[in-house]
N, C-alpha and C positions, 0 to 999 in steps of 0.2 A: 499726597496728591499735589498736583500743580494746578492752581486756581487763578483765573483771570477775574479781577474785580473791576467794575465800572461804577459810575455815579458817585464820584468822590467828594461832592459837596454835601454829603448826607452823613449825619452822625451814625446812622445804622451801618453805613459802609465801613466807617472806622472801627466800630465795634466788631463787625464781621472779620475784618482784616486782623485785628488783634486776637480774636478768638481762634481763627484759623492758624495764626502763627503760634499761639500757645499750644495748639494741638499737634504741632509739628509739620504743618503743611507749608508748601512754598507758594507765596502770594506775589502775583504780578498785577500792577495797577495801571489802568489805561484811562487817560482823561484828556480833555481838550482845553484845559486852562492851566497855566503854569503855577497858579496859587491854589490848586485844588488840594485842600489841607489833608484829607485822609490818605493821599498818596505819599505823605511824608512820614508815615508811621515807620518805626524801626523794623516792623515785621514785613515790610514791602521789600522783596528781593530785587525788583526792577521796576522802573516806571517807563511807560510807553506813551509818547505823545501822539495823539490822534487829532483830527480836525474838531472844531467846536461843534457840539451837537445842536445847539440852539441856532447857530448861524449857517451851518452846513450839514444838515442831518443826513443827506445821502452819502456824502464823503465820510462822515463819522461812521456810519453803519458799515461802509465798505472797508474802512480801516480796521474796525473791530473784527469783522469777519475774516479779513486776511490774517490778522494776528491769531485768531482761533485756529485757522486752517493750517498755519505754519508753525505754531508754537508748541505742539505736543501737550496741550492742556487736558487735564483730567476732568475739569469742571469749569463752568462759567457762572459767575455770581453777579447779575445785574442788580444794583441797589436802588435805582430810582426809575424815572419814566423812560429811560432808554430801553427798558424791557418792552415797551409798546412799539417803539421804532424797530428794534431788532426782531420782533415777532413777525414782521413782514417777510423776513428771511429765515423763519423758524426751521425749515427743512435743512438749510445750510448749517445753521447753528448746531442742530442735533446730529448732523452728520459728522461734525468736527469734534464735538465734545458732549459732555453730559450737563444738563441743567433742568430746571423746572420752568418751562415757558409754554404758555397756551397760545392759541391763534389770536390775532389782533382783535377780532370781533368780540371775543370773550373778555379780553382785558379792557376794552373800551366800554363794556357794559358796566364795569365798576368805575372806570375813570371819568366817564361822562355822567354828570349828576342827573341830567334829565333822563337818560336811559336807565340809570339805577332806580330813579323814582318810579318809572313805569313797571320795572320788574318787581320792585317791592310791593307795589299795589296789586300786581297779579298774584303775588304770593301771600297776600294778607298781612304784610308788614306795614305798620303805621308810618306815614311820612307827613310832613307839613304840606299844606296846599301849595302847589307849585305852578308858576306861570313861566313857560319857556317860549319866548317869541320866535317865530320863524323868520320874521323880517322886521324892518323898521316900523312899518305901519301897525303891525300887531304889538310891537313894543310900546308905541305911543298910546295905543288903546289900554294896555295894561297899566302904564304909568298913570293914566287918568282914572282908573277904576279899581285897582287892587286894594283890598282892606289894609289899613295901617294899624300898628307898626309892622314893618317887614324887613327882610334882609335881601341884599343884592349879592349874587354869587356868579362868578364865571362858571361855565359848564365844565370846562376842562382845566383844572388848576390844582395846586396843592398848597398846604399851609393856609395862611390868611390872605393870600394874594387875591385882590379884587373883592374882598369881603367887606360889606358895609352894612351897618345897622341904621335904619332911618325911621323917623317918627312922624314926619309931616310930608305932605305932597310936594312942597317946594324942595325939601331936602332930597326926596326920592328922585326927582327929575335931575337935580344938580349932581348928585352922587352917581346916578346911572351913567350920565354923560362922562363923568370923570373917570369911571372904571373903563369905559370904552376907549377914551383918549389915552389914559395912562398905560393901557395894555395893547394898544393898536389893534383892537378887535374889528374884524370885518363884519358886514351885515349878516353873513352866513353863520356867525358864531357870537351872537349877542348874549349878554348876561341873562341869567334867570332872576326872577323875583320870587321870594318864598315867604310864606306866612312865618311870623316870628313866634317861636315857642320859647317861653321863658323858663330857664332852669339850668342846672349843671349839665355839662357834657360828659358822657362816658364813651371812651374810645376802646377799640379792641385791636388785637393783632393775632393772626392765626397762621399756623403752619399746616398746610393741607396736603393730603395725598388723594388726588382724584375724587374730591368731594367729601372725604373723611377728615375731620380735624384731628391732627396728631398732638398739637400743643397750642396753647393760647394764653393770652393775658388780657385782662380788662382793667381799665384805670380811669381815674378822673384827674383833671388838672387842678393843681393846688394854686399855681400862679401862671398867668399868661402874659404875653407881650404882643400887641398892646394890651393894656390891662382891661379894656372894655370887651375883649374877646379876640383871640388870635392864636398864635403859636404857643403851645404849652411849654413853659420853661421850667416848671417843677410839677411832677406828677406822682400819684400814689396808686398802687394796685388795689382795686376794689371790685370784687365779682358782682355780676348782675345777671340773674337767670333770664330775664326778659331779653336783654341785649344778646346774651349767648344763644338763646333759642332763635331769635330773628336772624342773626348772622349765619347760624347753621342752615337755615332755610335757603338763603342765597347761595351759600357755598355748595350745598347739595344740588341745587338746580343747575348751577354752572359747571358742576364737576370740577371745582377749582383745584388747581395743583400748584403748590408753591406758597409764597407769602401773600396774604391779603389782610386788610383791616377795614374797620367801619367806625363811623362817628354817630353817636346817638345823643339827642337832647332829651333829658329827663324832665318832663313838665312839672313845674312847681304845683304843689297841691295834690295832683293825682299820681305822680311818679311814673306816668305812662311814658314809654320809650318811643321816640320818633327817630327813624333813620334819616340822616341828613347828608351823609357823604360816605364814599368808599375809596379804598386804595388797592390797586392791583400789584402791590410791592411791599417790601419790608418797611418798617418804621423804627424810630429810636426806642420804641417800647421793647424791642428785642433785648436790650440791656437790662431793663427791669425784670423781664421774664427770667433771664439768666441769674440775676441776683436773688430771685425768688424761687430758684430750684428747677427751672424749666429751660434747658439748654437747646434752643431751637437751631442754632447754627450747626452744632454737632449732628443733630438729627437731620438737618437739610442735607449735609454732606453725605451721610449714610443713605438717605432716601434717593438722591440722584445717582449714587453709586450702584443702586439696584438692591440694596439690602431691605429686608422687611423691618420696618421700624414700628415698635409698639407705641401705644399712646403715652405721651410724656406726663410726668407728674404735674398736678395743677400748680400754678404760680401762687406762692404764699401771699396772703393779704397784708396790706400795710407797708409794702416795699416802696421806697421812694427813690427816684433818680431825677437828675436835673440837667438842663442845658446851661452850664455855668455862666457863660458870658452874657446870655440873655437874661438870666436871673439877676445878674449884677446890674444890668440896665433897669430892671424892675425896681431894685433897691434905690437907685438914683431917682427914679420917678417918685418913689415913696417920700423921699426927702423934699422934693418939690411940692408934693401933695400936702405936706405938713402945714403949709401956709393956709390951707383951707380946713384941714381936719387933723389937728395935731394928735389928739388922743387915739383916733382911729388908725392913723398911719403908724403911730408908735406901737400899737398892738400888733399890726401886721409885720412890722420890722422885727419884733421879738420872735415871731414864727420863722422869719427869714434866717435870723442868726442861729436858731435851733437846728436849721437844716444845713449848716456849714459842712458837716461830714458826709452829707448825702453823696453817693457816687455821681460823678460828672460824666456826661456823654463824651466829652472831648478831652478835657484837661487830665493829664496823667503825669505823675512825677517820674515814672519809669519809661514813659514814651512822650516826651515833652514837645517835640517838633510840630505836631499837628496844630496845637493851640497857638504856637508862634506864627505859623503860616496863616491861620485863620485871622489873627489880628492884623497881619500884613495885608490880607485881602480887604478887611474892613477899612483900613486907612487908605488903601489905594482906590477905594470906591466911595469915599465920603462926598466927593464932589457931586455924585449922582443924587444923593439924598438932599444936598443943600441947594443945588443950582438947577435941578431938573425936576420934572413931574414923575420921576421913576418911583414905582410902588415899592416902598421899603420892605414890604413883606416878601418881595421876590429877591432880595439881595443875595440870599444863600441858596436859592433854588433855581435862579435864572438859567444857569448854564446846564442844569440837569433836566430842565423841563422839556417834555415832548411837545413839539409844535408841528402839526401836519404841514405838508408841502404847500397847500393852498394858503393857509394862514401865514406861513413863512414868507411866501412871495409878497403878500400884502404888507407885511411888517417891513420887509426889505425896501419895498417901493416907498413907504412912508419915511424911512430913514435916509 
């Protein structure tokens, strides 16, 4: 097959490219940034430059559509939030090639945390108490009255972008304003405030065929960056029946087709699973599933080609994968933390060194250029982290993030 892959600032895109290449398929990569690291894999036959999705979403979509309509592609594999943007032209995409792409309203039900919260409550799935202000006046009321501690979240985002934990009223007001300013949010898209559930996070990834789960993996983070809670940089597969059942309810109701995933917080003491986030796309856990005996990329290719795909084997328990460069930063922070807690940090570092051989999402001796380009991108953008209020959690997802036209206009006016 000849496959077009987009969303190249995503480790899952790199894994998909490598796996497709190993299976003998021809991969073409399209991206709107010259340092999009996944596009430099040795398995990419050709790179196509398109406009930047974050800054020019309409032109980006038209360029991808033109490529699909003229390139003789057998399949299109969107790896990140461009799937939401391209779903506006779903009929054109499906007329040109084969893929798994639902209408935008269905995708936004998972992508928008407030909409997902409403659906979960309708289905009887537990969620934290959530406050989603419709305007600034309502936001001010919530800031003055919501129970603490709490967490601040943007309604439509990924990773740890815009995520803040707060314990005091003063901190809540300050951090809420900071999230709005750092992410140029308009009054029509104000952050949510959510009850803080204390406990570990269990995440899931599912490959679905019109509401039926074909393959899945569930995992918990071993280490995150920032260490107080954020992007998982080392993870381990751990099944959880409650999370599996809750996810299946949402997938069935939406008739979901393609990749999706969910985040649950497991409440300390009770073990009760609270749904806190959803993704209408693939995640880096696809590599963990593969190493655990569940090949979702191969199954996705057969599914979109029209084959009947049987349910995949369950992912083995205890499989670990890591985002190596992020895990290295975690190690550096551990050495800094030793000034406060030498024994505790030393014990944590022993676990880090034990994970040296864990498969890396990006680094590969046989396919080395992607990690080189990733570090080039880091060094090229250090000034943002040092001299501006840029949210560091967005460094690797900024160019892949879906921003609707109204929000984009507001952001452009501010810049």
